[in-house]
C-alpha positions as CSV (number, residue, x, y, z in Angstrom):
1,X,-41.0,-291.9,-51.2
2,X,-39.6,-291.0,-54.2
3,X,-36.5,-292.0,-51.7
4,X,-38.7,-295.6,-51.1
5,X,-39.7,-295.8,-54.6
6,X,-35.8,-295.9,-55.6
7,X,-34.8,-298.1,-52.9
8,X,-37.7,-300.4,-54.4
9,X,-36.5,-300.3,-57.6
10,X,-32.9,-301.0,-56.8
11,X,-34.0,-303.8,-53.9
12,X,-32.9,-301.7,-51.1
13,X,-34.2,-303.0,-47.6
14,X,-36.8,-304.3,-49.0
15,X,-38.7,-307.2,-47.0
16,X,-41.4,-308.5,-50.2
17,X,-40.0,-310.5,-52.8
18,X,-43.6,-310.4,-55.6
19,X,-43.7,-312.9,-58.5
20,X,-45.7,-311.6,-61.2
21,X,-45.8,-314.5,-64.5
22,X,-42.4,-315.9,-62.8
23,X,-41.1,-311.8,-62.7
24,X,-40.0,-310.9,-59.5
25,X,-40.6,-307.4,-58.0
26,X,-39.3,-306.4,-54.7
27,X,-41.4,-304.4,-51.8
28,X,-41.1,-303.5,-48.7
29,X,-43.8,-304.7,-46.1
30,X,-44.3,-301.8,-44.3
31,X,-45.4,-299.7,-47.6
32,X,-47.4,-302.5,-49.2
33,X,-49.0,-303.5,-46.4
34,X,-50.4,-299.3,-45.8
35,X,-51.8,-298.4,-49.7
36,X,-53.6,-302.1,-49.7
37,X,-55.5,-304.3,-47.2
38,X,-54.8,-307.3,-48.5
39,X,-51.0,-307.3,-47.9
40,X,-52.0,-305.5,-44.8
41,X,-54.4,-309.1,-44.4
42,X,-51.4,-311.0,-45.6
43,X,-48.7,-310.3,-43.2
44,X,-50.8,-311.2,-40.4
45,X,-49.7,-313.6,-38.6
46,X,-52.8,-315.5,-39.1
47,X,-51.4,-316.0,-43.3
48,X,-47.9,-318.0,-43.5
49,X,-46.7,-315.8,-46.1
50,X,-45.4,-313.6,-42.9
51,X,-42.1,-315.7,-43.3
52,X,-40.2,-313.2,-45.1
53,X,-38.6,-315.6,-46.8
54,X,-41.3,-316.7,-49.1
55,X,-41.9,-314.7,-52.0
56,X,-45.4,-313.8,-52.9
57,X,-47.0,-314.9,-56.0
58,X,-49.9,-313.2,-57.1
59,X,-52.0,-315.4,-60.7
60,X,-54.4,-312.5,-61.2
61,X,-51.7,-309.7,-62.6
62,X,-50.0,-309.5,-65.4
63,X,-46.3,-308.0,-65.0
64,X,-47.2,-304.7,-66.3
65,X,-49.8,-303.8,-64.6
66,X,-48.0,-304.7,-61.2
67,X,-45.1,-302.6,-62.1
68,X,-47.9,-299.7,-62.7
69,X,-49.5,-300.5,-59.5
70,X,-46.0,-300.6,-57.2
71,X,-45.5,-297.0,-59.2
72,X,-48.4,-296.2,-58.0
73,X,-48.0,-297.2,-53.9
74,X,-45.3,-295.5,-54.3
75,X,-45.5,-292.5,-55.9
76,X,-48.9,-291.5,-55.8
77,X,-49.2,-290.9,-59.2
78,X,-51.1,-293.9,-62.3
79,X,-51.2,-292.8,-66.4
80,X,-54.9,-294.9,-66.6
81,X,-55.9,-295.0,-70.5
82,X,-58.0,-297.4,-72.3
83,X,-56.2,-299.6,-73.2
84,X,-55.0,-300.8,-69.9
85,X,-58.2,-299.9,-67.6
86,X,-59.9,-303.0,-66.9
87,X,-56.6,-304.5,-66.0
88,X,-56.2,-301.8,-63.4
89,X,-59.7,-301.7,-61.9
90,X,-59.4,-305.7,-61.5
91,X,-56.4,-305.5,-59.8
92,X,-57.5,-302.9,-57.8
93,X,-60.5,-304.5,-56.6
94,X,-58.1,-307.9,-56.5
95,X,-56.1,-306.4,-53.8
96,X,-58.6,-304.0,-52.4
97,X,-57.3,-300.9,-53.0
98,X,-60.3,-298.5,-53.3
99,X,-59.4,-295.1,-54.2
100,X,-57.0,-297.0,-57.9
101,X,-60.3,-298.7,-58.1
102,X,-62.8,-295.1,-57.6
103,X,-60.6,-293.9,-60.2
104,X,-61.1,-296.1,-62.8
105,X,-64.5,-296.6,-62.5
106,X,-64.8,-292.6,-62.7
107,X,-62.1,-293.2,-65.9
108,X,-64.6,-296.0,-67.1
109,X,-67.4,-294.0,-66.9
110,X,-65.9,-290.9,-68.9
111,X,-65.1,-292.9,-71.9
112,X,-68.4,-294.8,-72.3
113,X,-70.3,-294.8,-75.6
114,X,-71.8,-297.1,-77.5
115,X,-69.5,-298.5,-79.1
116,X,-67.6,-300.3,-75.3
117,X,-71.0,-299.7,-72.8
118,X,-71.9,-303.2,-73.1
119,X,-68.3,-304.3,-72.6
120,X,-68.0,-301.8,-69.1
121,X,-70.9,-303.2,-67.7
122,X,-70.0,-307.0,-68.0
123,X,-66.7,-305.6,-66.4
124,X,-68.5,-303.4,-64.2
125,X,-70.5,-306.9,-62.4
126,X,-67.2,-308.7,-62.6
127,X,-65.8,-306.5,-60.3
128,X,-68.6,-305.5,-57.8
129,X,-68.6,-301.7,-59.4
130,X,-72.1,-301.3,-58.9
131,X,-71.7,-297.3,-59.2
132,X,-70.3,-298.2,-63.0
133,X,-72.9,-300.9,-63.1
134,X,-75.7,-298.5,-63.0
135,X,-74.1,-296.1,-65.1
136,X,-73.7,-298.3,-68.0
137,X,-76.7,-300.4,-68.3
138,X,-78.7,-296.5,-67.8
139,X,-76.7,-295.3,-70.9
140,X,-77.5,-298.2,-72.6
141,X,-81.3,-297.9,-72.0
142,X,-80.9,-294.8,-73.3
143,X,-78.7,-295.1,-76.2
144,X,-80.0,-298.5,-77.2
145,X,-81.0,-298.0,-81.4
146,X,-77.7,-297.4,-80.9
147,X,-75.8,-299.8,-79.6
148,X,-78.0,-302.6,-80.9
149,X,-76.1,-301.7,-84.4
150,X,-72.7,-302.7,-82.6
151,X,-70.3,-305.3,-82.7
152,X,-70.6,-306.0,-78.6
153,X,-74.1,-306.4,-79.3
154,X,-74.2,-309.0,-81.6
155,X,-71.9,-311.2,-78.7
156,X,-74.9,-309.7,-76.2
157,X,-76.1,-312.9,-74.1
158,X,-79.6,-314.2,-74.5
159,X,-80.3,-313.4,-70.5
160,X,-79.1,-309.8,-71.0
161,X,-81.0,-308.8,-74.3
162,X,-83.8,-310.9,-73.0
163,X,-83.9,-307.9,-70.3
164,X,-83.5,-305.1,-72.4
165,X,-86.1,-306.0,-74.7
166,X,-89.1,-306.6,-71.8
167,X,-87.9,-303.5,-70.3
168,X,-90.3,-300.3,-70.2
169,X,-87.3,-298.5,-68.8
170,X,-85.3,-299.3,-72.6
171,X,-85.5,-296.0,-74.6
172,X,-86.7,-296.1,-78.9
173,X,-88.3,-293.7,-80.9
174,X,-90.6,-296.7,-82.3
175,X,-91.3,-300.5,-81.0
176,X,-89.8,-301.5,-84.4
177,X,-86.4,-300.5,-83.0
178,X,-86.5,-303.5,-80.9
179,X,-87.5,-305.6,-83.6
180,X,-85.0,-304.4,-85.4
181,X,-82.4,-304.9,-82.6
182,X,-83.1,-308.7,-82.2
183,X,-83.0,-309.1,-85.9
184,X,-79.6,-308.6,-85.6
185,X,-78.7,-310.4,-82.6
186,X,-80.2,-313.9,-84.0
187,X,-78.5,-313.0,-87.6
188,X,-75.3,-312.9,-86.2
189,X,-75.2,-317.2,-85.1
190,X,-78.2,-318.1,-86.5
191,X,-77.6,-321.9,-86.0
192,X,-77.2,-321.1,-82.4
193,X,-79.5,-318.3,-81.6
194,X,-82.7,-319.1,-83.1
195,X,-84.0,-321.5,-80.9
196,X,-84.2,-318.8,-78.2
197,X,-85.8,-316.6,-81.0
198,X,-89.7,-318.2,-80.3
199,X,-88.6,-317.2,-76.2
200,X,-87.0,-313.8,-77.1
201,X,-89.8,-312.4,-79.7
202,X,-92.7,-312.5,-76.8
203,X,-91.5,-309.3,-75.3
204,X,-91.7,-307.3,-78.6
205,X,-94.5,-304.8,-78.4
206,X,-96.9,-305.7,-82.3
207,X,-99.8,-303.8,-81.2
208,X,-97.7,-300.9,-80.8
209,X,-96.3,-301.0,-84.8
210,X,-97.3,-299.3,-87.4
211,X,-99.6,-301.6,-89.2
212,X,-98.3,-301.0,-92.7
213,X,-94.4,-301.9,-91.1
214,X,-96.0,-305.3,-89.8
215,X,-97.4,-306.4,-93.5
216,X,-94.6,-305.0,-95.3
217,X,-91.4,-305.8,-92.9
218,X,-92.1,-308.4,-90.3
219,X,-94.5,-310.6,-91.6
220,X,-92.5,-311.1,-94.7
221,X,-89.5,-312.0,-92.8
222,X,-89.0,-315.9,-93.1
223,X,-87.7,-316.8,-89.7
224,X,-90.7,-315.2,-88.7
225,X,-92.9,-316.8,-90.9
226,X,-90.9,-320.5,-89.9
227,X,-91.6,-319.8,-86.4
228,X,-95.3,-320.7,-84.9
229,X,-95.1,-318.2,-81.5
230,X,-95.1,-315.6,-83.6
231,X,-99.3,-316.4,-84.8
232,X,-100.4,-314.9,-82.0
233,X,-98.5,-312.7,-81.4
234,X,-99.2,-311.5,-84.5
235,X,-103.0,-311.5,-84.2
236,X,-102.7,-310.0,-81.3
237,X,-101.1,-306.5,-83.2
238,X,-103.6,-307.0,-85.6
239,X,-106.5,-306.9,-83.3
240,X,-105.5,-304.4,-81.6
241,X,-105.4,-302.0,-85.3
242,X,-108.5,-303.5,-86.0
243,X,-110.5,-303.0,-82.6
244,X,-109.4,-299.9,-81.5
245,X,-112.9,-300.0,-79.3
246,X,-111.6,-303.7,-77.9
247,X,-108.2,-302.8,-76.4
248,X,-108.9,-302.7,-73.0
249,X,-109.4,-306.1,-73.4
250,X,-105.9,-307.0,-74.3
251,X,-104.3,-307.8,-70.6
252,X,-100.2,-307.9,-70.9
253,X,-97.1,-306.0,-71.1
254,X,-96.8,-306.2,-75.3
255,X,-99.6,-303.1,-75.4
256,X,-98.2,-301.0,-73.1
257,X,-95.7,-297.7,-74.7
258,X,-92.7,-297.8,-73.6
259,X,-91.9,-295.2,-71.4
260,X,-89.8,-293.3,-73.8
261,X,-92.5,-293.4,-76.7
262,X,-94.7,-290.8,-75.3
263,X,-95.6,-287.8,-77.6
264,X,-97.7,-285.3,-79.0
265,X,-97.8,-283.9,-82.4
266,X,-99.4,-281.1,-82.9
267,X,-101.4,-278.9,-85.1
268,X,-101.4,-274.9,-84.4
269,X,-103.6,-273.3,-85.6
270,X,-103.8,-269.5,-84.5
271,X,-106.4,-266.5,-84.7
272,X,-109.5,-266.3,-87.0
273,X,-110.3,-267.1,-90.7
274,X,-107.8,-264.7,-91.7
275,X,-104.7,-265.6,-90.0
276,X,-104.9,-269.4,-91.5
277,X,-101.4,-271.1,-91.2
278,X,-100.1,-274.1,-92.7
279,X,-97.4,-274.5,-89.6
280,X,-97.4,-277.4,-87.4
281,X,-95.2,-278.5,-84.1
282,X,-94.4,-281.0,-82.1
283,X,-94.3,-281.7,-78.3
284,X,-92.1,-284.2,-76.7
285,X,-92.3,-284.3,-73.2
286,X,-88.9,-286.4,-72.8
287,X,-87.0,-283.0,-73.8
288,X,-89.9,-280.2,-72.7
289,X,-89.2,-279.1,-76.5
290,X,-91.5,-277.8,-79.4
291,X,-89.4,-278.3,-82.7
292,X,-91.2,-277.3,-86.3
293,X,-92.6,-281.1,-88.6
294,X,-93.6,-280.4,-91.8
295,X,-96.3,-278.5,-92.5
296,X,-99.6,-278.6,-94.2
297,X,-100.6,-278.9,-97.7
298,X,-102.8,-276.3,-97.3
299,X,-103.5,-273.3,-95.1
300,X,-106.4,-273.9,-92.1
301,X,-108.2,-271.9,-89.6
302,X,-111.3,-273.7,-88.0
303,X,-110.4,-277.4,-88.8
304,X,-110.1,-280.3,-87.1
305,X,-108.1,-283.4,-86.5
306,X,-107.8,-287.6,-85.4
307,X,-105.5,-289.8,-85.5
308,X,-106.1,-292.8,-87.0
309,X,-103.9,-296.3,-87.7
310,X,-100.7,-294.2,-86.1
311,X,-101.8,-291.2,-89.1
312,X,-102.5,-287.8,-88.0
313,X,-105.9,-286.0,-90.4
314,X,-106.7,-282.8,-90.2
315,X,-110.1,-281.7,-91.5
316,X,-111.4,-279.4,-93.5
317,X,-111.5,-275.7,-92.1
318,X,-111.2,-272.5,-93.9
319,X,-108.3,-271.2,-96.5
320,X,-106.9,-267.4,-95.4
321,X,-110.0,-266.1,-97.6
322,X,-111.7,-267.7,-95.6
323,X,-113.4,-269.9,-97.9
324,X,-114.3,-273.3,-96.2
325,X,-113.1,-276.6,-97.4
326,X,-113.8,-279.9,-98.0
327,X,-110.0,-281.4,-98.3
328,X,-108.0,-283.4,-96.1
329,X,-105.0,-284.4,-95.5
330,X,-102.5,-287.3,-93.2
331,X,-99.4,-286.3,-91.9
332,X,-97.5,-289.9,-91.0
333,X,-95.2,-288.9,-88.5
334,X,-92.5,-291.2,-89.6
335,X,-91.6,-289.6,-92.8
336,X,-92.7,-286.6,-91.4
337,X,-94.6,-285.6,-95.1
338,X,-98.3,-284.9,-95.5
339,X,-100.2,-286.7,-97.8
340,X,-103.4,-285.4,-99.3
341,X,-106.8,-287.9,-98.7
342,X,-109.8,-287.7,-100.8
343,X,-111.5,-284.7,-99.9
344,X,-115.2,-285.0,-98.4
345,X,-118.5,-283.9,-100.3
346,X,-118.6,-281.3,-98.4
347,X,-117.4,-278.1,-97.6
348,X,-116.8,-277.8,-93.3
349,X,-115.6,-275.6,-91.1
350,X,-115.6,-276.2,-87.0
351,X,-116.5,-280.0,-87.7
352,X,-116.7,-283.1,-85.4
353,X,-114.1,-285.2,-86.6
354,X,-113.9,-288.9,-84.8
355,X,-111.9,-291.6,-85.3
356,X,-113.3,-295.0,-84.9
357,X,-112.9,-298.9,-85.5
358,X,-110.8,-298.9,-88.9
359,X,-113.3,-295.0,-90.1
360,X,-112.7,-291.7,-89.4
361,X,-116.3,-289.7,-88.5
362,X,-116.7,-286.1,-89.5
363,X,-120.1,-284.7,-88.4
364,X,-121.6,-281.3,-88.7
365,X,-119.8,-278.3,-88.8
366,X,-121.1,-275.4,-91.3
367,X,-121.0,-275.1,-94.8
368,X,-119.4,-272.6,-97.4
369,X,-123.1,-270.5,-96.7
370,X,-122.4,-270.9,-93.2
371,X,-124.9,-273.1,-92.1
372,X,-124.4,-275.0,-88.7
373,X,-125.0,-279.1,-90.0
374,X,-126.4,-282.3,-89.0
375,X,-124.9,-284.4,-91.9
376,X,-121.8,-286.6,-91.8
377,X,-119.5,-289.0,-93.8
378,X,-117.4,-291.7,-92.9
379,X,-113.7,-291.7,-93.8
380,X,-112.4,-296.1,-95.3
381,X,-108.5,-294.8,-95.1
382,X,-107.2,-298.1,-96.9
383,X,-110.3,-297.1,-100.7
384,X,-109.8,-293.6,-99.9
385,X,-113.3,-293.1,-100.1
386,X,-115.5,-291.0,-98.1
387,X,-119.8,-292.7,-97.4
388,X,-122.7,-290.7,-96.3
389,X,-123.3,-291.7,-92.6
390,X,-127.5,-291.0,-90.9
391,X,-127.3,-287.1,-89.8
392,X,-127.2,-285.9,-86.7
393,X,-130.7,-285.1,-85.1
394,X,-129.1,-281.6,-84.1
395,X,-127.6,-279.1,-86.0
396,X,-124.5,-279.0,-84.8
397,X,-121.4,-276.5,-85.1
398,X,-118.3,-275.8,-83.0
399,X,-119.2,-279.4,-80.9
400,X,-117.0,-281.9,-79.4
401,X,-116.5,-285.5,-79.8
402,X,-115.1,-288.5,-78.5
403,X,-115.0,-292.1,-78.6
404,X,-116.0,-294.0,-76.1
405,X,-115.6,-297.6,-76.1
406,X,-116.5,-298.4,-79.1
407,X,-118.9,-295.4,-79.0
408,X,-119.0,-291.5,-80.6
409,X,-120.3,-288.6,-78.5
410,X,-121.1,-285.7,-80.7
411,X,-122.2,-283.1,-77.3
412,X,-122.4,-279.5,-77.4
413,X,-122.0,-276.9,-80.2
414,X,-124.0,-274.5,-81.8
415,X,-127.4,-275.0,-84.9
416,X,-127.4,-271.1,-85.9
417,X,-129.5,-270.0,-83.0
418,X,-128.7,-271.0,-79.9
419,X,-125.6,-272.6,-77.8
420,X,-126.7,-276.2,-76.6
421,X,-126.8,-278.2,-74.2
422,X,-127.8,-281.6,-75.3
423,X,-125.6,-284.7,-76.8
424,X,-125.9,-287.4,-79.3
425,X,-124.5,-291.2,-79.3
426,X,-123.7,-292.6,-82.7
427,X,-123.3,-296.8,-83.0
428,X,-121.1,-297.2,-86.1
429,X,-122.4,-300.6,-86.7
430,X,-126.2,-299.8,-86.8
431,X,-125.6,-296.8,-88.4
432,X,-127.9,-295.2,-85.7
433,X,-127.9,-291.8,-83.7
434,X,-129.0,-291.5,-79.7
435,X,-130.2,-288.5,-77.9
436,X,-128.3,-288.8,-74.2
437,X,-129.0,-286.8,-71.2
438,X,-128.5,-283.0,-71.3
439,X,-125.8,-281.2,-70.2
440,X,-125.8,-279.1,-66.8
441,X,-124.2,-276.2,-69.0
442,X,-125.2,-275.2,-73.0
443,X,-121.3,-274.6,-74.7
444,X,-119.4,-274.5,-78.1
445,X,-116.3,-274.6,-78.8
446,X,-114.9,-276.7,-75.5
447,X,-111.7,-279.5,-74.7
448,X,-113.1,-282.7,-74.3
449,X,-111.5,-286.1,-73.5
450,X,-112.1,-290.4,-72.4
451,X,-110.9,-291.5,-69.3
452,X,-111.1,-294.3,-67.8
453,X,-114.6,-294.9,-70.0
454,X,-115.9,-291.7,-69.0
455,X,-116.0,-288.4,-70.9
456,X,-115.1,-284.8,-69.5
457,X,-116.0,-281.8,-71.5
458,X,-114.1,-278.7,-70.3
459,X,-114.9,-274.7,-71.3
460,X,-116.2,-273.1,-74.3
461,X,-118.9,-270.8,-74.7
462,X,-121.9,-271.0,-72.4
463,X,-125.7,-269.6,-73.6
464,X,-124.3,-266.1,-73.0
465,X,-121.1,-265.9,-75.5
466,X,-119.1,-265.6,-73.2
467,X,-115.7,-268.4,-72.1
468,X,-116.9,-270.9,-69.0
469,X,-114.2,-272.3,-66.6
470,X,-117.2,-275.4,-65.5
471,X,-116.2,-279.3,-66.1
472,X,-118.5,-281.6,-66.2
473,X,-118.0,-285.1,-66.7
474,X,-120.8,-287.7,-68.6
475,X,-120.6,-291.7,-67.0
476,X,-122.0,-293.9,-70.6
477,X,-122.6,-297.0,-68.6
478,X,-124.7,-294.9,-66.2
479,X,-125.9,-292.5,-68.2
480,X,-125.3,-289.3,-65.9
481,X,-123.5,-286.1,-65.8
482,X,-121.9,-285.4,-63.0
483,X,-119.6,-281.7,-62.3
484,X,-115.7,-282.4,-61.6
485,X,-113.2,-279.3,-60.7
486,X,-113.7,-276.7,-63.1
487,X,-110.7,-274.9,-65.1
488,X,-108.7,-272.1,-63.3
489,X,-109.5,-270.1,-66.1
490,X,-112.1,-269.5,-68.4
491,X,-111.3,-270.8,-71.5
492,X,-112.7,-271.8,-74.8
493,X,-111.1,-273.0,-78.2
494,X,-109.2,-275.3,-75.6
495,X,-108.7,-278.3,-77.4
496,X,-107.7,-281.9,-75.3
497,X,-106.7,-285.7,-75.2
498,X,-105.4,-288.8,-73.5
499,X,-101.8,-289.6,-73.2
500,X,-99.3,-291.1,-71.0
501,X,-97.0,-288.8,-70.1
502,X,-93.4,-290.1,-68.4
503,X,-90.4,-287.8,-67.9
504,X,-87.6,-288.2,-66.8
505,X,-88.3,-286.1,-63.4
506,X,-91.7,-288.1,-62.1
507,X,-93.8,-290.1,-63.1
508,X,-97.2,-289.3,-63.5
509,X,-100.5,-290.8,-65.0
510,X,-102.1,-288.4,-65.5
511,X,-101.4,-285.0,-67.8
512,X,-102.1,-281.6,-68.5
513,X,-102.1,-281.1,-72.2
514,X,-103.5,-278.0,-73.5
515,X,-103.4,-275.4,-76.7
516,X,-105.2,-272.2,-75.8
517,X,-107.2,-270.5,-78.2
518,X,-107.8,-272.2,-81.8
519,X,-104.8,-274.1,-81.3
520,X,-106.0,-278.1,-81.9
521,X,-103.7,-280.9,-80.5
522,X,-104.2,-284.4,-81.5
523,X,-102.0,-287.3,-79.7
524,X,-100.3,-289.8,-82.5
525,X,-100.3,-292.6,-81.0
526,X,-102.9,-293.0,-78.8
527,X,-101.6,-293.6,-75.2
528,X,-103.4,-292.2,-72.0
529,X,-103.8,-289.6,-69.3
530,X,-105.8,-286.6,-68.9
531,X,-106.2,-283.1,-68.6
532,X,-105.6,-281.8,-64.8
């Protein structure tokens, strides 16, 4: 082939002349036909180009690229660079040279980065490179927040931007990054793109944003204020945050978390009072890793936690000296900081802590002299104040509690003399407790979670102070208990929560997230799933 290539360069025994941008290239008909189905078809009897005396004119290839292609055809090697790869893939696609096209695609896959991924996806679509298109598209989805800050993003067609904004697969840490990406895109050419804003803003999931971000940032934007279509969207978000018990009534994609947004923030406390800890860990199911976050201000054990307005509240417990605490602090996952809230009126360890509506409710627990309590308090985060609520019908420490359809349910516990199988329902609107049917198993220190408007009570210690593996389900509508599948191991001190966990390898609507012993965890994004 080296000899033939020399012949080509010196126009020896060449039967074909190819003209590109006025420049002639000489070649051998058989060599071209063997390397390219395009030339093979061209030189068949069906095409008038079979006339050997007539030059072949190619209009979709530059002269420099044609020289590189001929060297590749004759010598079998070619130098692919970031500067010529797009022209080479275009030419190889035009001439049906699949081996060269595949080499170019592999090279482009290896060079994908935030600054060029959008251009590579466009080229892949243009030249029918489906594998490259999928790779580039997935890269954009996986790195959307970074890609949205590049120059290429500012020139993205509106239809393509809409595809990313609407996709559940678009990976961001916070929905706020979606809004910021849209704002960046519109502001790059506001006169032309402002009319598109009402359509594109429909894909921003405002209910999933921090209410503080909505108030302090979104609602101050002139573009938002001058777009009437934003008003119902922001109202929907406000209702979502102000009326959490009615969230199930809000239908549509805007309340559905994107698949990348499932994570659990965990307070980890092991052992008894002498082992109080301040350390906090966060679990990310996307990477299946635990990472340390900012520690609490106070070492605590026998505390309880709840999530309200995207903040994780740590309530009461015992310090390292086994003194019961009335202090409360909350964690901001966006700034990775803990801040004190107003203290409760009563010191409590092992309380039941519930978040419903716009308030935090703390009931029961053990006071500073070791007595079980039936009293409760309500925390208003806006006023940073506590106020008393109606006492429970029974004293309860280490009871489990959950919120279902706007009502608080507190079940089991220890009244200072015996374990309880009784439960109570609290209605915040009328400040009243009502007895619910008794469960089959008396238990304290059990786990509890809500799924599909049913309350699941898991494990705990029974009347004999032995760990139990029994699980019961309460249906508030039917006011009936039923037994469901038991735990594989008898356990107490576990804490359950519900979250939608979607990993790369599978998609499940339910999953297990449990910390054994005295560990506690609470979800900071209130997604859905259940413990198996």
